[in-house]
C-alpha positions as a Python dict, from the first residue, in 0.01 Angstrom:
ca = {
    (1, 'X'): (0, 0, 0),
    (2, 'X'): (-362, -111, -26),
    (3, 'X'): (-473, -239, -366),
    (4, 'X'): (-760, -20, -498),
    (5, 'X'): (-898, -315, -697),
    (6, 'X'): (-926, -514, -375),
    (7, 'X'): (-1092, -218, -202),
    (8, 'X'): (-1351, -192, -479),
    (9, 'X'): (-1416, -566, -459),
    (10, 'X'): (-1471, -540, -84),
    (11, 'X'): (-1730, -264, -125),
    (12, 'X'): (-1923, -478, -374),
    (13, 'X'): (-1906, -780, -140),
    (14, 'X'): (-2045, -572, 146),
    (15, 'X'): (-2322, -431, -72),
    (16, 'X'): (-2429, -764, -224),
    (17, 'X'): (-2375, -975, 88),
    (18, 'X'): (-2197, -1265, -80),
    (19, 'X'): (-1886, -1358, -276),
    (20, 'X'): (-2096, -1521, -548),
    (21, 'X'): (-2319, -1217, -608),
    (22, 'X'): (-2020, -985, -601),
    (23, 'X'): (-1839, -1208, -852),
    (24, 'X'): (-2136, -1199, -1091),
    (25, 'X'): (-2155, -819, -1071),
    (26, 'X'): (-1782, -758, -1115),
    (27, 'X'): (-1721, -1034, -1369),
    (28, 'X'): (-1479, -1242, -1158),
    (29, 'X'): (-1507, -1594, -1026),
    (30, 'X'): (-1620, -1648, -668),
    (31, 'X'): (-1276, -1785, -588),
    (32, 'X'): (-1107, -1471, -725),
    (33, 'X'): (-1329, -1250, -509),
    (34, 'X'): (-1250, -1458, -201),
    (35, 'X'): (-877, -1440, -275),
    (36, 'X'): (-890, -1060, -315),
    (37, 'X'): (-1067, -1018, 19),
    (38, 'X'): (-813, -1251, 182),
    (39, 'X'): (-527, -1047, 33),
    (40, 'X'): (-685, -731, 169),
    (41, 'X'): (-716, -893, 514),
    (42, 'X'): (-344, -968, 507),
    (43, 'X'): (-268, -610, 403),
    (44, 'X'): (-470, -451, 684),
    (45, 'X'): (-385, -729, 933),
    (46, 'X'): (-747, -766, 1040),
    (47, 'X'): (-1036, -1002, 951),
    (48, 'X'): (-1288, -838, 720),
    (49, 'X'): (-1557, -1106, 687),
    (50, 'X'): (-1680, -1391, 902),
    (51, 'X'): (-1732, -1694, 682),
    (52, 'X'): (-1961, -1994, 729),
    (53, 'X'): (-2113, -2249, 496),
    (54, 'X'): (-2418, -2040, 410),
    (55, 'X'): (-2316, -1674, 427),
    (56, 'X'): (-2058, -1412, 510),
    (57, 'X'): (-2084, -1131, 760),
    (58, 'X'): (-1876, -811, 746),
    (59, 'X'): (-1671, -721, 1051),
    (60, 'X'): (-1656, -373, 1196),
    (61, 'X'): (-1313, -339, 1038),
    (62, 'X'): (-1464, -409, 695),
    (63, 'X'): (-1735, -147, 742),
    (64, 'X'): (-1479, 110, 855),
    (65, 'X'): (-1247, 31, 564),
    (66, 'X'): (-1525, 44, 303),
    (67, 'X'): (-1652, 379, 434),
    (68, 'X'): (-1305, 534, 425),
    (69, 'X'): (-1236, 386, 80),
    (70, 'X'): (-1552, 534, -76),
    (71, 'X'): (-1398, 870, -175),
    (72, 'X'): (-1072, 706, -285),
    (73, 'X'): (-1254, 471, -521),
    (74, 'X'): (-1462, 758, -660),
    (75, 'X'): (-1150, 967, -715),
    (76, 'X'): (-980, 683, -903),
    (77, 'X'): (-1292, 633, -1113),
    (78, 'X'): (-1298, 1004, -1197),
    (79, 'X'): (-930, 992, -1290),
    (80, 'X'): (-994, 696, -1519),
    (81, 'X'): (-1280, 884, -1686),
    (82, 'X'): (-1066, 1195, -1733),
    (83, 'X'): (-778, 1000, -1885),
    (84, 'X'): (-1019, 831, -2124),
    (85, 'X'): (-1137, 1180, -2214),
    (86, 'X'): (-782, 1289, -2288),
    (87, 'X'): (-717, 990, -2511),
    (88, 'X'): (-1050, 1015, -2697),
    (89, 'X'): (-1105, 1390, -2696),
    (90, 'X'): (-1436, 1316, -2523),
    (91, 'X'): (-1512, 1424, -2166),
    (92, 'X'): (-1825, 1209, -2145),
    (93, 'X'): (-2141, 1279, -1949),
    (94, 'X'): (-2170, 1570, -1704),
    (95, 'X'): (-2440, 1494, -1445),
    (96, 'X'): (-2560, 1834, -1334),
    (97, 'X'): (-2809, 1947, -1070),
    (98, 'X'): (-2966, 2290, -1035),
    (99, 'X'): (-3273, 2481, -923),
    (100, 'X'): (-3525, 2633, -1162),
    (101, 'X'): (-3409, 2995, -1166),
    (102, 'X'): (-3040, 2911, -1205),
    (103, 'X'): (-3132, 2670, -1485),
    (104, 'X'): (-3294, 2961, -1668),
    (105, 'X'): (-3063, 3252, -1585),
    (106, 'X'): (-2714, 3116, -1506),
    (107, 'X'): (-2666, 2773, -1663),
    (108, 'X'): (-2734, 2845, -2032),
    (109, 'X'): (-2422, 3060, -2079),
    (110, 'X'): (-2211, 2828, -1866),
    (111, 'X'): (-2322, 2516, -2051),
    (112, 'X'): (-2282, 2680, -2392),
    (113, 'X'): (-1922, 2769, -2308),
    (114, 'X'): (-1849, 2423, -2168),
    (115, 'X'): (-1991, 2240, -2470),
    (116, 'X'): (-1800, 2464, -2709),
    (117, 'X'): (-1483, 2355, -2529),
    (118, 'X'): (-1584, 1991, -2521),
    (119, 'X'): (-1815, 1926, -2818),
    (120, 'X'): (-1821, 1550, -2762),
    (121, 'X'): (-1958, 1587, -2408),
    (122, 'X'): (-2321, 1565, -2304),
    (123, 'X'): (-2512, 1695, -2002),
    (124, 'X'): (-2797, 1552, -1797),
    (125, 'X'): (-2978, 1813, -1584),
    (126, 'X'): (-3166, 1728, -1263),
    (127, 'X'): (-3362, 1998, -1078),
    (128, 'X'): (-3435, 1997, -706),
    (129, 'X'): (-3391, 2172, -373),
    (130, 'X'): (-3051, 2243, -214),
    (131, 'X'): (-3057, 1958, 41),
    (132, 'X'): (-3171, 1704, -218),
    (133, 'X'): (-2905, 1807, -471),
    (134, 'X'): (-2630, 1819, -206),
    (135, 'X'): (-2719, 1461, -108),
    (136, 'X'): (-2692, 1352, -471),
    (137, 'X'): (-2344, 1507, -498),
    (138, 'X'): (-2245, 1336, -170),
    (139, 'X'): (-2361, 1000, -308),
    (140, 'X'): (-2194, 1051, -650),
    (141, 'X'): (-2529, 1063, -832),
    (142, 'X'): (-2440, 1414, -956),
    (143, 'X'): (-2103, 1556, -1057),
    (144, 'X'): (-2192, 1921, -987),
    (145, 'X'): (-2496, 2091, -833),
    (146, 'X'): (-2585, 2460, -839),
    (147, 'X'): (-2760, 2539, -510),
    (148, 'X'): (-2859, 2834, -293),
    (149, 'X'): (-2873, 2928, 73),
    (150, 'X'): (-2977, 3239, 266),
    (151, 'X'): (-2737, 3397, 511),
    (152, 'X'): (-3019, 3421, 767),
    (153, 'X'): (-3084, 3046, 749),
    (154, 'X'): (-2830, 2786, 873),
    (155, 'X'): (-2707, 2552, 600),
    (156, 'X'): (-2442, 2280, 617),
    (157, 'X'): (-2329, 2076, 319),
    (158, 'X'): (-2215, 1711, 357),
    (159, 'X'): (-1861, 1670, 489),
    (160, 'X'): (-1731, 1527, 159),
    (161, 'X'): (-1875, 1814, -48),
    (162, 'X'): (-1691, 2135, -146),
    (163, 'X'): (-1875, 2458, -234),
    (164, 'X'): (-1752, 2709, -493),
    (165, 'X'): (-1918, 3053, -438),
    (166, 'X'): (-2073, 3210, -748),
    (167, 'X'): (-2322, 3489, -676),
    (168, 'X'): (-2493, 3688, -402),
    (169, 'X'): (-2839, 3834, -462),
    (170, 'X'): (-3018, 4121, -297),
    (171, 'X'): (-3364, 4048, -156),
    (172, 'X'): (-3627, 4268, -322),
    (173, 'X'): (-3958, 4382, -175),
    (174, 'X'): (-4241, 4352, -428),
    (175, 'X'): (-4543, 4582, -389),
    (176, 'X'): (-4848, 4635, -612),
    (177, 'X'): (-4815, 4977, -776),
    (178, 'X'): (-5132, 5090, -594),
    (179, 'X'): (-4979, 5011, -252),
    (180, 'X'): (-4953, 5298, -3),
    (181, 'X'): (-4574, 5253, 15),
    (182, 'X'): (-4512, 5229, -360),
    (183, 'X'): (-4266, 5504, -447),
    (184, 'X'): (-4166, 5558, -84),
    (185, 'X'): (-3795, 5583, -11),
    (186, 'X'): (-3638, 5411, 288),
    (187, 'X'): (-3910, 5156, 364),
    (188, 'X'): (-3832, 4995, 699),
    (189, 'X'): (-3937, 4661, 845),
    (190, 'X'): (-4159, 4844, 1094),
    (191, 'X'): (-4350, 4998, 800),
    (192, 'X'): (-4443, 4642, 695),
    (193, 'X'): (-4551, 4498, 1030),
    (194, 'X'): (-4926, 4507, 950),
    (195, 'X'): (-4900, 4387, 591),
    (196, 'X'): (-5020, 4063, 439),
    (197, 'X'): (-4744, 3865, 264),
    (198, 'X'): (-4730, 3597, -3),
    (199, 'X'): (-4436, 3362, 39),
    (200, 'X'): (-4285, 3028, -49),
    (201, 'X'): (-4395, 2715, 138),
    (202, 'X'): (-4332, 2675, 509),
    (203, 'X'): (-4055, 2416, 467),
    (204, 'X'): (-3855, 2639, 231),
    (205, 'X'): (-3545, 2837, 323),
    (206, 'X'): (-3693, 3143, 150),
    (207, 'X'): (-3986, 3142, 392),
    (208, 'X'): (-3749, 3085, 687),
    (209, 'X'): (-3547, 3388, 575),
    (210, 'X'): (-3861, 3604, 564),
    (211, 'X'): (-3966, 3493, 913),
    (212, 'X'): (-3618, 3559, 1058),
    (213, 'X'): (-3608, 3899, 891),
    (214, 'X'): (-3950, 3999, 1024),
    (215, 'X'): (-3860, 3867, 1370),
    (216, 'X'): (-3565, 4108, 1375),
    (217, 'X'): (-3822, 4383, 1317),
    (218, 'X'): (-4035, 4262, 1606),
    (219, 'X'): (-4328, 4096, 1425),
    (220, 'X'): (-4443, 3771, 1263),
    (221, 'X'): (-4551, 3796, 898),
    (222, 'X'): (-4912, 3711, 813),
    (223, 'X'): (-4905, 3481, 509),
    (224, 'X'): (-5247, 3376, 369),
    (225, 'X'): (-5115, 3237, 36),
    (226, 'X'): (-4803, 3032, -41),
    (227, 'X'): (-4638, 2902, -358),
    (228, 'X'): (-4285, 2797, -457),
    (229, 'X'): (-4353, 2936, -806),
    (230, 'X'): (-4217, 3292, -826),
    (231, 'X'): (-4426, 3369, -1135),
    (232, 'X'): (-4730, 3286, -924),
    (233, 'X'): (-4606, 3503, -637),
    (234, 'X'): (-4566, 3800, -871),
    (235, 'X'): (-4921, 3746, -996),
    (236, 'X'): (-5047, 3743, -636),
    (237, 'X'): (-4864, 4067, -561),
    (238, 'X'): (-5005, 4225, -877),
    (239, 'X'): (-5357, 4122, -768),
    (240, 'X'): (-5311, 4276, -422),
    (241, 'X'): (-5313, 3951, -226),
    (242, 'X'): (-5000, 4053, -40),
    (243, 'X'): (-4645, 4181, -66),
    (244, 'X'): (-4343, 3954, -122),
    (245, 'X'): (-3970, 3927, -60),
    (246, 'X'): (-3786, 3764, -351),
    (247, 'X'): (-3420, 3716, -454),
    (248, 'X'): (-3306, 3943, -735),
    (249, 'X'): (-3254, 3657, -981),
    (250, 'X'): (-3614, 3542, -927),
    (251, 'X'): (-3762, 3884, -1006),
    (252, 'X'): (-3875, 3970, -1357),
    (253, 'X'): (-3987, 4334, -1403),
    (254, 'X'): (-4363, 4322, -1437),
    (255, 'X'): (-4636, 4577, -1503),
    (256, 'X'): (-4822, 4700, -1195),
    (257, 'X'): (-4548, 4578, -956),
    (258, 'X'): (-4290, 4797, -783),
    (259, 'X'): (-3962, 4633, -675),
    (260, 'X'): (-3763, 4807, -403),
    (261, 'X'): (-3535, 4739, -106),
    (262, 'X'): (-3592, 4737, 269),
    (263, 'X'): (-3387, 4996, 452),
    (264, 'X'): (-3125, 4834, 675),
    (265, 'X'): (-3159, 4490, 516),
    (266, 'X'): (-2830, 4341, 400),
    (267, 'X'): (-2956, 3980, 394),
    (268, 'X'): (-2870, 3796, 73),
    (269, 'X'): (-2930, 3469, -107),
    (270, 'X'): (-2604, 3302, -209),
    (271, 'X'): (-2550, 3077, -512),
    (272, 'X'): (-2277, 2810, -505),
    (273, 'X'): (-2164, 2510, -708),
    (274, 'X'): (-2115, 2186, -516),
    (275, 'X'): (-1886, 1896, -603),
    (276, 'X'): (-1728, 1614, -407),
    (277, 'X'): (-1398, 1717, -250),
    (278, 'X'): (-1234, 1419, -419),
    (279, 'X'): (-1372, 1519, -760),
    (280, 'X'): (-1142, 1775, -917),
    (281, 'X'): (-1091, 1617, -1257),
    (282, 'X'): (-1047, 1800, -1586),
    (283, 'X'): (-1414, 1797, -1687),
    (284, 'X'): (-1548, 1928, -1354),
    (285, 'X'): (-1274, 2191, -1327),
    (286, 'X'): (-1346, 2306, -1681),
    (287, 'X'): (-1720, 2325, -1614),
    (288, 'X'): (-1671, 2529, -1295),
    (289, 'X'): (-1453, 2774, -1487),
    (290, 'X'): (-1725, 2815, -1750),
    (291, 'X'): (-1987, 2857, -1479),
    (292, 'X'): (-1774, 3124, -1311),
    (293, 'X'): (-1757, 3323, -1636),
    (294, 'X'): (-2135, 3293, -1674),
    (295, 'X'): (-2169, 3429, -1318),
    (296, 'X'): (-1941, 3722, -1410),
    (297, 'X'): (-2165, 3802, -1706),
    (298, 'X'): (-2488, 3777, -1509),
    (299, 'X'): (-2357, 3997, -1227),
    (300, 'X'): (-2235, 4260, -1473),
    (301, 'X'): (-2580, 4284, -1634),
    (302, 'X'): (-2792, 4290, -1316),
    (303, 'X'): (-2769, 4557, -1047),
    (304, 'X'): (-2916, 4331, -777),
    (305, 'X'): (-2662, 4051, -826),
    (306, 'X'): (-2292, 4056, -737),
    (307, 'X'): (-2016, 3811, -818),
    (308, 'X'): (-1899, 3619, -512),
    (309, 'X'): (-1565, 3439, -493),
    (310, 'X'): (-1537, 3386, -116),
    (311, 'X'): (-1759, 3185, 113),
    (312, 'X'): (-2010, 3402, 300),
    (313, 'X'): (-2074, 3361, 671),
    (314, 'X'): (-2286, 3048, 715),
    (315, 'X'): (-2527, 3190, 973),
    (316, 'X'): (-2628, 3542, 1070),
    (317, 'X'): (-2751, 3582, 1429),
    (318, 'X'): (-3108, 3686, 1503),
    (319, 'X'): (-3151, 4058, 1533),
    (320, 'X'): (-2828, 4135, 1351),
    (321, 'X'): (-3003, 4373, 1112),
    (322, 'X'): (-3046, 4646, 1372),
    (323, 'X'): (-2803, 4925, 1301),
    (324, 'X'): (-2675, 4793, 968),
    (325, 'X'): (-2649, 5045, 687),
    (326, 'X'): (-2912, 5048, 412),
    (327, 'X'): (-2843, 4830, 112),
}
């Protein structure tokens, strides 16, 4: 069986590029580092470094071994942290990622429950977009990330990342109360073909969802103003600059704005919690349970949000909306 200490030493050697630098970082002697690498070479029956008087060079076998060992080393580190938590009654630092709306609407109840369970723990919160946060989970910079994706927009998470479904949100059409369609039942996409829209920025998945949705209705939306700030979008709608499509969790009832649905639209935004597949320790499991209860509470109090416990379809084909029942 491969020695995990030797595997960890190899990864440091490959990252630093020398036995001496690796030894200084780990706290061993250069000779001890060299002996551990040699022992690992005997175990795998393959050379891992090419040595000369001035430097070392990793072999392809070393690169392959270090890449495959990455998740194993992380899992052992997480296990060590969890066992320290058991012995000390302290689960340590939870490194959490989220996006703005979830940080305001979903996380507070989840974090309050988690910290009541584990009063000696602490939480660092990082906010960002789904791809950025998923990359930080992949690279072990974050323990858990709360992210979103739209079922009209393709989204793949890194191969070493697992997603726990939490919520699905309806997409709401926002109109100024003076709009000709305000108060109209069964608004269709075709009713909106000539409208001006305000939307999130062009590189956002929210804007991609709007464009795919409008394309299924046979038109391209005209968008003179963009912002990733949903408070700003509501202000633009209120001022008559355009209409908007927003997820239910991002809508706050506002004077002079009418929120309604689009007939035949079953597109949703989905909220999930990401973690590394190898990270299923006590602290992360406990946090996900608390987050699930917070999702239950939010869904029960909001008609446009439903609790989701199964993975939704990753991609919906173009034009799929035709013939679907009204939401």
